[in-house]
N, C-alpha and C positions, 0 to 999 in steps of 0.2 A: 719534212724532216723533223719538226717538233713532235709530231705524233709518233714517229718511229722511235725517237729518243725517249719519249715517255714510255713506250712499250718496253724499251730496252731496260729503263729503270725499274719497271715493275717486274720484269723477268728476273732481274738481279735481286730484287727484294724477295721473290719467291724462293730463290736458291739460298739466300742468307738465312731464311727461316728454318731451313733444314740442317744448318750447321751448329748443332748442339755440342757442348764440351766433350761428350763421349763419342762423337762421330768420327773424329779425325783419322783414327788408325783402322777404321773398318775398311775391309776389302770391297771393292766395287766390281761390277761385271767386267770391266776392262782389265784384262789379265795383268796382274802385278801391280795394279795402281789402287791406292787407298783414296779415301775421301780427300785427304790432305793433298795427294798428288793431282786430283781433278781440279781443285781450287788454285793450286800452285800454277798449273798449266794456264788457266784463265788469267791469273794475275800477271804472269810473265808476258803473255801476248798482249794484254791491255797495256802494259808499259811500252811494249814495242810499238803498239798503234800510236801512242802519243808521240814517239819519236818520228814515226812515219809522217804524221800530220804536220808536226812542228818543224821538222828539219829533214825534208824528203831527200836532199842530196846525200846528207850523212848517213841516212837510213839505208839508201841504196848501196853505199860502200860497205855498211855493216853486213847487209845480206850477202854481198859478194864474198866477204871474208868468211862468213858462216858456212856458205856453200862449199867453198874451197876446203875448209876444215872438216866437213862432214856433218851437217846439221842434224842433230839427234834430239827429238823432244823427250825421249826417255831420260837422257842425260840432264836435261833441264830440271826435271822433277827430282831425280835422284840426288842432285847436289843440294836440294833444299828439304830433304826428309827429316833433318834434325830440327827444323823451325817448329816451335810450339804452335798449336792450333790458333791461339789468340792472335799471334803474330802473323800467321798466314792470313787470317781473316781481316786484320787491319791493313795488310798489304793489298789484298784484294779490293777492299772498299776504297782505298786511296787511289790505286791505279785505275779502277773502274770510274771513279768520280772525275779524275783528270782526263781520261779518255773521252767521256761524254762531253766534258766542258770543251775539249779541243774540237770535238765534231760539231758542237752547237753553232759555231760561227761559220761553218763552211756552207757553200752552195752544194745542194744535193748532187750536182753533176761534177764537182771538183774531183780531180784524179788524185788517188792516194797510192803510193807504192806499197807493195806487199811482197810476200815470199814467192808468189807466182806473178801473173800479170797485174798491172795496175788496176785499181777498182774505183768506181764512182763512190762518192762519199755515202750516198743512200745505200748502195749495195754493200759497202763496207760495214756500215752499221747493222744492216740486216744480217750479215754474216756473223757478226759478233753476237747478236741476239740468238742466232741459230746455235752457235757454240755453247752459249750460256744454257740454253734449253737442253741441248744434248748432254752436256756434262752434268747438268742438274738432274737429268734422268738417271744417270749412273749413280749420283749421290742419293736420290730418292730410293732407288733399288737397294742400295747398301744399307740405308737406315730403316727400310721396310715401310716406307710411306707411299701411298698412291696419291700423286698429285691431281688436283682437279684441273683438267685442260681448259684453256681459255682460247679466245679467238685470235690471240697472238700467234697461234699456230700458222696463221695465213703467211707469216713471214718465213717460217720454216719450210712450208710447202712451196713458197716461191723460189727459195734457194734449191729445194729438191728438184723442181722442174727445170730450173736454169742449168743445172749440173747434169743433165741427161747425157749430153755428148761427153762431158768429162768422165762419166761412169764407164763409158765404153773405152775412152782413150787410156785410163789408168789401168784397165784390165787388158790392154793390148788387143782390143777388138775394133773392127771397122765401125765407124760412127754410121748409124743408119740414117737414111734420107727420109724415111716415112715419118710423118708427124704422129704425135701421140696426144689424145685428148685426156685431160685429168679433170674429174668432177669429184669434189670433196665436200662433205658436210661438216661445217665448223661446229664446235660445241654449242654455239648460240643458236644454231638452226639454219643459218644462211649457207648457201652453196657457193664454194670458191671454185672457179674454173680456169683452165689454161688449154691452149691448143684449139685447132679448128673443130667445130662441131661435127663436120662430116668425116673425121679421121676414123680409119678402120681399126686403129689400135686405141684401146681405152683403158683407163684405170679409174675405178669408182670406189667410193667407200668413206669411212670417217676420216677426217683430217688427221686426227691423232694417230691412227694406224699407219697412214701414209708417211707422216713425219717420223714415226718410230722406225719404219723400215728404211727410208732414205738416209737416216743418220745412223743406220746399222745398230739401233738399240734393241731391235726385236728381229727375230727370224721371220721370213715370209710365211712360214707355216703357222705362225702364231698371231697374225693379223687378219682382219676381216675385209680385205680388199677383193673386188672383182676385177679380174684383169683379162682383157681379150685382145688377141693379136700377137703375132710372134715378136714383134719389136717391143711391145709393152711387157710381155712375159720375160723376155730376155733382160730388159732394163730392171724390172723388179727383182731379178735374181742377183744383180750386180750393183744396184743403185748406191751411190756414195756422194753425199752432199758436202763432204769436207775434202780439204786438200790433203796431199801426202800420198803414200804408197797404198795399194788395195788393202782395205780393212778386213779384219777377220770376222766381223759380224758377231752374232750371238747364236748359240746352239739352239735347236728347236726344243720346245717343251718347257724351257726353264722359267719363262714368265707367262705361260699360257693362262 
């Protein structure tokens, strides 16, 4: 858990370094969202995470009310678009710090309520790192910076693999029973793997490309993955590592 939270802090720092004073109103690849909206989204859910950890009963009731009212993440960011950039940054820093502090004292297997099923604390922290990296990619694209990939991508890859079934469910498709082998080369040179070695369906390639695809930050046509087998091919067409309705992904060629 300590190593995971250290990686989360470092991923947070990489995002913060992209947030210059002229960045806030730049449009990002997420349709209708600016850099301000991306950071607002993270800050809001970090605050929610603190409530989920510190008062799970009240948080469950909060989620119930939100669902009844029609939970809309676009409305969350729209309501805060008048916030100056420096205030958004301070909000994000404060919320992120409190969230990490709350997670620090938890057993990695402690259960945390969320907007879907409850999550183990380690999985919860991994999901927040994935969200930070993915929204950070949108910010990097908006400001025109190519981020240097790190071996923290293994956390994003882990979420990507764990959400294979979810990717099919959210697209109203039957969940396949055949296993998929994933073999990814991390930026440092190590190979990260998941799934049985003898699986007929296989995904191989750079960890960065896999993570960009499963978080829908790049189109499949623009990543260098080798995909074999019908299940693996279908999965890579619909992969979605985040919660919510089916994402629109990115058009091909834009970031080739």
